[in-house]
C-alpha positions in Angstrom: 45.3 51.1 63.0 44.6 54.9 64.0 43.2 56.7 61.0 42.0 60.5 60.9 38.9 61.0 58.9 38.7 64.9 57.9 35.4 65.8 57.4 33.8 62.9 58.9 29.9 64.4 59.8 29.4 64.8 56.0 27.5 62.2 54.2 30.1 59.7 53.1 32.1 60.6 56.1 29.4 59.0 58.7 28.9 56.2 57.1 32.3 55.4 56.7 33.5 56.2 60.9 31.0 53.4 61.2 32.7 50.9 59.3 36.4 51.6 60.3 35.2 51.3 64.0 33.9 47.6 63.0 36.9 47.1 61.2 38.8 47.4 64.5 40.4 51.0 63.4 40.7 53.7 66.4 39.3 56.4 64.8 39.7 60.4 64.9 37.2 62.0 63.7 37.1 65.7 62.5 33.8 68.4 61.9 33.9 72.1 61.4 30.8 72.4 64.3 30.4 71.8 68.2 26.9 70.6 67.3 28.4 67.3 65.1 30.9 66.3 68.2 28.4 64.3 70.5 26.9 62.5 67.1 30.4 61.0 66.1 31.3 60.2 69.4 28.3 57.8 69.1 29.8 56.4 66.0 32.7 55.5 68.2 35.5 58.2 67.4 37.2 60.5 69.2 35.6 63.7 67.6 37.6 67.1 67.5 36.8 70.2 65.9 38.9 71.5 62.8 38.5 74.4 60.5 39.9 72.5 57.1 40.8 75.8 56.0 43.0 76.9 59.1 46.5 75.3 58.5 47.5 75.4 62.3 44.5 74.1 63.4 44.5 70.9 61.3 48.5 70.6 62.0 47.8 70.5 65.4 45.1 67.8 65.3 47.4 65.5 63.2 49.8 66.2 65.0 47.8 64.9 68.4 46.1 62.3 66.8 49.2 61.0 65.4 47.3 58.8 62.7 48.5 56.0 60.5 46.3 57.0 57.9 44.4 60.5 56.7 41.0 60.3 55.0 40.2 63.3 53.4 36.2 63.8 53.4 36.1 67.7 53.7 33.2 69.0 51.3 30.4 71.8 51.5 28.1 70.0 49.2 24.3 71.9 49.3 21.4 71.1 47.3 22.4 72.1 43.9 20.5 75.6 42.5 20.8 76.2 39.1 23.3 74.3 36.9 24.3 77.8 35.6 25.6 78.6 38.9 27.7 75.1 39.3 31.0 76.9 40.6 29.3 79.3 42.2 27.8 76.6 44.7 30.8 74.4 44.5 32.8 77.6 45.9 33.9 76.2 49.2 34.1 72.9 48.7 36.5 73.9 45.9 38.8 75.4 48.2 38.4 72.5 50.8 39.4 70.4 47.7 42.6 72.6 47.7 43.4 74.0 50.3 42.3 71.7 53.0 44.3 69.3 50.9 47.3 71.5 51.3 46.7 71.6 54.8 46.4 68.0 55.5 49.6 66.7 53.4 52.0 69.3 55.2 50.5 67.9 58.5 50.6 64.3 57.4 54.3 65.0 56.4 55.4 66.4 59.5 54.1 63.9 61.5 55.2 61.1 59.3 51.5 59.6 58.2 52.0 56.3 56.1 49.1 57.2 53.4 46.3 59.8 52.4 43.1 58.8 51.2 41.2 61.2 49.1 37.4 62.1 48.0 38.0 62.5 43.9 34.7 62.8 41.7 33.9 61.0 38.1 31.1 62.1 36.0 30.0 65.5 34.3 33.9 65.4 34.4 34.8 62.6 32.0 35.5 63.2 28.6 33.0 63.3 26.5 33.9 61.5 23.2 34.3 58.2 22.2 32.8 55.1 24.4 30.0 55.5 27.0 32.3 54.1 29.3 35.6 55.4 30.9 38.7 53.9 32.3 41.4 56.1 34.3 43.7 55.7 31.6 40.9 58.2 29.2 41.5 61.3 31.2 39.1 64.1 32.3 36.8 66.4 30.2 39.4 69.2 27.9 36.7 71.6 27.4 34.6 71.9 30.6 31.6 73.8 30.9 32.3 77.9 31.3 30.5 77.3 34.6 32.0 73.9 35.6 35.7 75.2 34.9 36.9 76.2 38.3 35.3 72.7 40.1 37.2 70.6 37.4 40.1 72.6 38.0 40.1 72.0 41.9 39.3 68.0 40.7 42.3 68.1 38.8 44.5 69.3 41.7 42.9 66.8 44.2 44.6 63.7 42.1 47.7 66.1 40.6 48.8 66.9 44.2 48.5 63.3 45.7 50.1 62.1 42.7 53.0 64.6 43.1 53.6 63.9 47.2 56.7 62.3 47.6 57.0 60.2 50.8 53.3 59.2 51.2 50.9 56.7 49.9 48.3 58.3 48.3 45.1 57.1 46.8 42.4 59.3 45.1 39.1 57.5 45.2 36.6 59.1 42.3 33.4 58.8 43.8 30.4 58.6 41.1 27.0 60.3 41.9 26.2 59.6 45.4 22.9 58.7 46.7 21.9 57.1 49.9 21.7 58.9 54.0 22.1 62.2 53.5 22.9 62.7 49.5 19.8 61.7 47.7 18.1 65.2 48.8 20.1 66.9 46.0 18.7 64.7 43.2 15.2 63.1 44.7 13.9 66.8 45.6 14.3 67.9 41.9 12.5 65.0 40.5 9.4 65.1 42.6 9.2 69.0 42.0 9.7 67.4 37.5 12.4 69.6 37.2 14.7 67.1 35.9 13.0 66.8 32.1 13.6 64.1 29.7 14.6 64.9 26.2 15.1 63.5 22.6 18.3 61.5 23.0 18.8 61.4 26.6 22.4 59.2 26.0 23.7 61.4 29.4 25.7 58.0 30.5 25.6 58.3 34.7 27.7 56.5 37.3 25.6 55.8 40.3 27.6 55.1 43.9 26.1 54.8 47.4 27.4 56.6 50.1 28.1 52.7 52.2 29.3 51.2 49.0 32.0 54.7 48.7 32.8 54.0 52.8 34.1 50.8 52.0 36.0 52.0 49.4 38.0 53.9 51.8 38.3 50.9 54.2 39.7 48.8 50.9 42.3 51.4 50.2 43.5 51.6 54.0 46.6 48.8 52.9 46.1 48.7 49.3 46.3 51.0 46.0 48.2 53.9 45.3 46.8 56.5 42.7 43.4 56.8 41.3 40.1 54.9 41.6 36.6 55.1 39.6 35.0 54.2 42.5 31.2 53.4 41.0 28.8 50.9 40.4 28.5 47.9 38.0 26.0 49.4 35.9 26.3 53.0 33.9 23.0 54.1 33.0 21.5 56.7 30.3 19.4 59.3 32.0 16.6 57.9 29.4 17.0 54.6 31.5 17.8 55.7 35.5 15.3 58.6 35.6 12.0 57.2 34.5 13.0 54.3 37.1 13.7 56.4 39.8 10.8 58.6 39.7 8.7 55.5 39.6 10.3 54.1 42.6 10.0 57.2 45.1 6.5 57.8 43.9 6.8 60.8 41.9 5.2 61.7 38.4 6.6 60.7 35.1 9.7 63.4 34.2 8.5 66.0 31.6 9.2 65.5 28.3 11.6 68.8 27.2 12.9 69.9 23.3 16.2 70.3 23.5 16.4 74.1 23.3 14.1 75.1 25.8 16.4 73.0 28.5 19.1 75.1 26.9 17.2 78.0 27.3 16.5 77.7 30.8 19.3 75.1 32.3 22.4 76.3 29.9 24.9 74.3 28.7 25.5 72.2 31.9 22.1 71.2 32.0 22.2 70.3 28.5 25.2 68.1 28.8 24.4 66.1 32.3 20.8 65.2 30.3 22.8 64.3 26.8 26.7 64.3 26.9 28.5 63.2 29.8 29.7 59.2 30.1 29.8 56.4 32.5 33.1 55.0 34.7 34.3 51.4 34.9 35.0 50.5 38.5 37.3 47.1 36.8 40.4 48.8 38.3 39.3 49.7 41.7 37.8 46.2 41.9 40.8 44.5 40.8 43.4 46.5 42.8 41.6 47.6 45.7 39.7 44.3 46.1 36.5 46.1 46.5 33.0 45.1 45.2 30.0 47.4 46.2 27.1 46.2 47.6 24.9 47.6 45.8 26.7 46.6 42.0 23.3 48.2 40.3 21.4 51.8 40.8 18.2 49.7 40.3 18.2 47.6 43.0 20.0 50.5 45.0 17.1 53.2 44.0 14.7 50.2 45.0 16.3 48.6 47.9 18.5 51.8 49.3 16.7 54.3 49.8 15.8 54.9 53.3 12.7 57.4 54.6 15.6 59.7 55.4 16.3 59.8 51.7 12.9 60.0 51.0 11.2 62.4 53.8 14.1 64.6 53.5 13.2 65.0 49.7 9.7 65.8 50.0 8.3 69.3 49.3 8.1 71.4 52.0 10.9 69.1 54.2 13.5 70.6 56.4 
């Protein structure tokens, strides 16, 4: 099968391309920079430079490649700064999720693409009421923090637009909190600096996902599934469980224990919700309909055995 991976040089894309090639697929891989072409070629793909926000360039690339499936992995994620600036940090990613998706869908319909698979997200955007683990049927948070409204709107746009795309098979894979090569620094570096505290009732529930398992979910969805799927590991966990464990695994000092009022003052509403209110996610639908199983079924094993030197060294103080 011929597959075009848009955003192939990102954290998930770099793990996805080799899995697609190993499964016998012909991969066309896009990146925004010439500097990454050689690396993608070494992974076995046909690399091409494309700006995902340039409609003409996207259309030309898709028309030239003539893929059966398009995979949208385009993001512009950077190390998270202050959670108070959440939407500012994700502004470019939100454009890629909305405008970038529109360009890919237009090109797909114009060239006879069979299926489009796009990256979505589940975690802080789950409903924060009721049971601690949510399914796709529970819906997303109707009252996001002010600093996350634009980012939630972009995620909702992805899922709604895919669902409304007639003439195409579409899948939105809601990745959980990612870790592994290329994606661990944003959480490991703050833990090393003791910037993620424990508070009383640190009951926020996180669902994690290794980047290799995110990639394998895409491979599973090539021939199966339609709709939205929570793509997470088997063990949703509260902050009070995973945070001290991860600190120990990476050799960091235990997280500080701070009063909630101080966390709210310094970190704002987003931080408070991440630590105390967010809900985890069930992967039962993805397992049943996609036939997908995460290799790293628990963050416990993943943190202990799947964090590489790249993850750890890149997040050490002073690392570049």
